C-alpha positions in Angstrom: 6.3 67.3 -12.3 3.1 66.1 -13.6 4.4 63.9 -16.5 6.9 62.4 -14.4 4.4 60.9 -11.8 2.1 59.8 -14.5 5.0 58.1 -16.3 6.5 56.4 -13.1 5.2 52.8 -12.6 2.5 52.0 -10.3 3.1 50.1 -7.5 1.4 46.3 -7.8 -0.2 45.3 -4.2 -2.6 42.8 -3.1 -2.8 39.4 -4.2 -0.6 40.3 -7.2 2.5 40.7 -5.2 2.0 37.4 -3.1 3.9 34.8 -3.5 3.1 31.0 -4.5 4.5 29.6 -1.3 2.3 32.1 0.9 -0.8 31.3 -1.2 0.1 27.6 -0.9 0.1 27.9 2.8 -3.2 29.8 2.9 -4.6 27.0 0.6 -3.4 24.2 3.0 -5.1 25.9 6.1 -8.2 26.1 4.3 -7.9 22.3 3.4 -6.9 21.2 6.6 -9.4 23.3 8.9 -12.4 20.9 7.1 -12.9 18.2 9.4 -14.1 15.8 6.6 -10.2 16.3 5.3 -9.0 15.1 8.6 -11.6 12.5 9.3 -10.9 10.6 5.9 -7.3 11.1 6.4 -7.7 9.3 9.7 -10.0 6.9 8.8 -7.5 5.7 5.5 -4.4 5.7 8.2 -6.5 3.4 10.4 -7.1 0.8 7.1 -3.8 -0.9 7.4 -4.3 -1.4 10.9 -7.6 -3.0 10.9 -6.5 -5.4 7.9 -3.2 -6.4 10.3 -5.2 -7.5 13.1 -7.9 -8.9 11.0 -5.2 -11.1 9.6 -3.8 -12.3 12.8 -7.5 -13.4 14.1 -7.9 -15.7 10.8 -6.1 -18.6 8.9 -4.8 -17.8 5.5 -7.0 -20.3 4.0 -10.1 -18.6 5.1 -9.4 -15.7 3.1 -11.7 -15.2 0.2 -10.9 -15.9 -3.4 -10.1 -13.6 -6.1 -6.9 -11.2 -6.4 -7.3 -9.4 -3.2 -7.9 -12.7 -1.2 -4.5 -14.0 -2.6 -2.9 -11.1 -1.7 -4.4 -10.8 1.7 -3.4 -14.6 2.3 0.1 -13.6 1.5 0.3 -10.7 4.0 -0.6 -13.3 6.7 2.8 -12.9 9.1 4.4 -11.0 6.2 5.0 -7.4 7.4 6.1 -6.5 3.9 3.0 -7.4 1.7 0.4 -5.8 4.5 1.0 -2.2 3.0 1.1 -3.1 -0.2 -1.9 -5.0 -0.1 -3.5 -2.3 1.9 -2.4 0.3 -0.6 -3.6 -2.0 -3.4 -6.9 -2.9 -2.4 -7.7 0.6 -1.2 -6.6 2.0 -4.7 -9.9 0.6 -6.2 -12.2 2.9 -4.8 -11.3 4.7 -1.4 -8.2 6.5 -2.3 -9.6 7.9 -5.4 -12.8 9.3 -3.3 -10.6 11.1 -1.3 -8.7 12.7 -4.4 -12.3 13.4 -5.6 -13.4 15.2 -2.9 -10.2 17.3 -2.7 -10.9 18.4 -6.3 -14.4 19.1 -5.8 -13.9 21.1 -2.5 -11.1 22.9 -4.6 -12.9 24.7 -7.2 -16.5 23.7 -6.9 -17.0 24.0 -3.3 -15.2 27.2 -3.4 -17.2 28.5 -6.0 -20.5 27.4 -4.0 -19.5 29.1 -0.8 -18.2 31.9 -2.9 -14.6 32.4 -2.0 -13.7 31.4 -5.8 -14.9 34.9 -7.0 -12.7 36.6 -4.6 -9.6 34.5 -6.4 -11.4 35.3 -9.9 -11.9 39.1 -9.6 -8.5 39.4 -7.9 -5.1 40.3 -9.8 -4.0 36.5 -9.8 -3.1 34.9 -12.7 -5.4 31.7 -13.6 -2.2 29.6 -13.9 -1.2 30.3 -10.3 -4.9 29.7 -9.3 -5.1 26.5 -10.7 -1.6 25.5 -9.8 -2.4 26.3 -5.9 -5.3 24.6 -6.2 -3.7 21.4 -7.7 -1.0 21.4 -5.3 -3.5 21.3 -2.3 -5.2 18.2 -4.1 -1.7 16.5 -4.8 -0.7 17.2 -1.1 -4.2 15.7 0.3 -3.6 12.7 -1.8 0.3 12.5 -0.7 -0.6 12.6 2.7 -3.3 10.1 2.5 -0.9 7.4 0.9 2.2 8.2 3.2 0.1 8.1 6.2 -1.5 4.4 5.0 2.4 3.3 4.1 3.4 4.4 7.6 0.4 2.8 9.7 1.0 -0.4 7.3 4.7 -0.8 7.7 4.7 0.0 11.7 1.6 -2.4 12.0 3.6 -5.2 10.1 6.5 -4.6 12.0 4.7 -5.0 15.4 2.5 -8.2 14.4 5.2 -10.1 12.3 8.5 -8.7 13.4 11.6 -7.5 11.6 12.7 -10.9 10.5 9.3 -11.2 8.2 10.0 -9.4 5.0 9.5 -11.8 2.3 8.8 -11.5 -1.1 6.1 -13.7 -3.1 9.5 -15.6 -5.0 10.5 -16.7 -1.6 13.3 -14.1 -1.2 14.3 -12.8 2.2 14.6 -8.6 2.4 16.0 -6.5 5.2 13.9 -3.8 6.8 15.5 -1.3 4.8 15.1 -3.2 1.2 11.4 -3.9 2.0 10.8 -0.2 2.9 12.4 1.0 -0.5 10.1 -1.3 -2.4 7.2 0.0 -0.3 8.0 3.8 -0.9 8.0 2.9 -4.7 4.8 1.5 -4.6 3.7 4.4 -2.2 5.1 7.1 -5.2 3.2 4.9 -7.8 0.2 5.4 -6.0 0.5 8.8 -5.1 1.3 9.6 -9.2 -2.1 7.7 -9.8 -4.1 9.9 -7.2 -3.0 12.9 -8.7 -4.0 11.8 -11.9 -7.4 11.2 -10.7 -7.1 14.7 -8.5 -6.5 16.3 -12.1 -9.5 14.9 -13.4 -11.6 15.8 -10.6 -10.4 19.5 -11.0 -11.0 19.3 -14.5 -14.7 18.6 -13.9 -14.7 20.9 -10.8 -14.0 23.9 -13.0 -17.4 23.3 -14.5 -19.6 22.8 -11.7 -20.6 24.7 -8.2 -21.7 21.2 -7.2 -19.0 19.3 -5.4 -21.1 16.3 -5.0 -21.5 16.1 -8.7 -17.6 16.0 -9.0 -17.3 13.2 -6.7 -20.0 11.2 -8.2 -18.7 11.9 -11.8 -15.0 10.5 -10.7 -16.4 7.5 -9.0 -18.7 6.7 -12.0 -16.0 7.0 -13.9 -13.7 4.7 -11.9 -16.4 2.0 -11.8 -17.1 2.2 -15.8 -13.1 1.9 -16.4 -13.2 -0.8 -14.4 -16.1 -2.6 -16.2 -14.8 -2.1 -19.4 -11.1 -3.6 -18.1 -13.0 -6.8 -17.9 -14.6 -6.7 -21.3 -12.5 -8.4 -24.1 -14.4 -6.8 -26.8 -13.1 -3.4 -26.1 -9.6 -4.2 -25.6 -8.1 -1.8 -28.0 -9.3 0.5 -25.4 -7.7 -1.0 -22.4 -4.3 0.8 -22.9 -6.1 4.3 -22.2 -8.0 3.3 -18.9 -6.2 5.1 -15.9 -6.8 1.9 -13.9 -6.0 -0.5 -16.1 -3.5 -2.1 -14.2 -4.1 -0.9 -10.7 -4.5 -4.4 -9.2 -1.3 -5.8 -10.7 1.3 -3.2 -11.1 1.6 -2.7 -7.0 2.1 -6.5 -6.6 5.2 -6.4 -9.1 7.3 -5.2 -6.2 6.5 -8.1 -4.0 8.6 -10.4 -6.9 12.1 -10.8 -7.1 13.4 -9.3 -9.3 11.0 -6.3 -9.4 9.2 -6.0 -12.7 9.1 -2.5 -13.5 7.3 -2.8 -16.6 3.7 -2.1 -15.5 5.0 0.7 -12.9 6.5 2.5 -15.6 3.4 1.8 -18.3 1.3 3.2 -15.4 2.9 5.9 -14.4 3.3 7.1 -18.3 -0.5 6.9 -18.4 -1.3 8.9 -15.1 1.2 11.9 -15.8 -0.9 11.7 -19.4 -4.1 12.1 -17.3 -2.7 15.2 -15.5 -1.7 16.8 -18.3 -5.2 16.6 -19.7 -6.7 17.2 -16.8 -5.0 20.3 -15.9 -5.1 21.6 -19.5 -8.7 21.4 -19.4 -9.3 22.8 -15.9 -7.0 26.0 -17.0 -9.0 26.5 -20.3 -12.1 26.7 -18.5 -10.7 29.2 -15.5 -9.4 31.5 -18.2 -12.9 32.3 -19.5 -14.5 31.7 -16.2 -15.7 34.8 -14.0 -17.2 33.7 -11.2 
């Protein structure tokens, strides 16, 4: 009898038997209980509205020069270009900031508050832990982009009307055709932010200071931007994550759509995601607290 009991398998309880979906819901509750997360998402959603209202008060010739200025000038009385312009302009800094904050909170802030240690000492696989954290960061990035896309598209419709959907080459688009192109840009931007989030998770796994993660990601974005302007290191440009952030989204504004830069940027982002998550996993497998 004693031998039979000893040979019987021990029932597994606790976190070990909790499914990924339940852990994911718990992670989302923790993420969206933070006021700063809601504040950042709300402010990002307001940006297309502010841009749209500002463009109704200025003349197209009064917009500043440069690529962003030209894009804003094209967005005047054009409901199709407005959300694309808003996503393109914020992709340079504000959207990566949101992803970096989410990545910093996922591991570094959890370690600083002591909640990560409970995950690490519990019978939860490190791969499962990283997957939950990565899904949480990806969700924040996705909601940020979709919120901006929705408010930008609705603002364009309200201010310019459904018959104001024009490409930069002069073609007239239906509302659904324009929405399809805008969603293509949104999906591409989301993928870029997932790459930023993966890098933030990799850095976050090595520190307990979330501000260090945010500062490192933003500093890297700025350095990459500067390197992109230097012809002396042109050989390095294809490896920079933000190499075509300013040009690729605008390709959907042409007719036909040039998908070359979109595909190149998507492939580059996928490589950054793989590398970032691999580094984060390697660190978490050796981390005890």
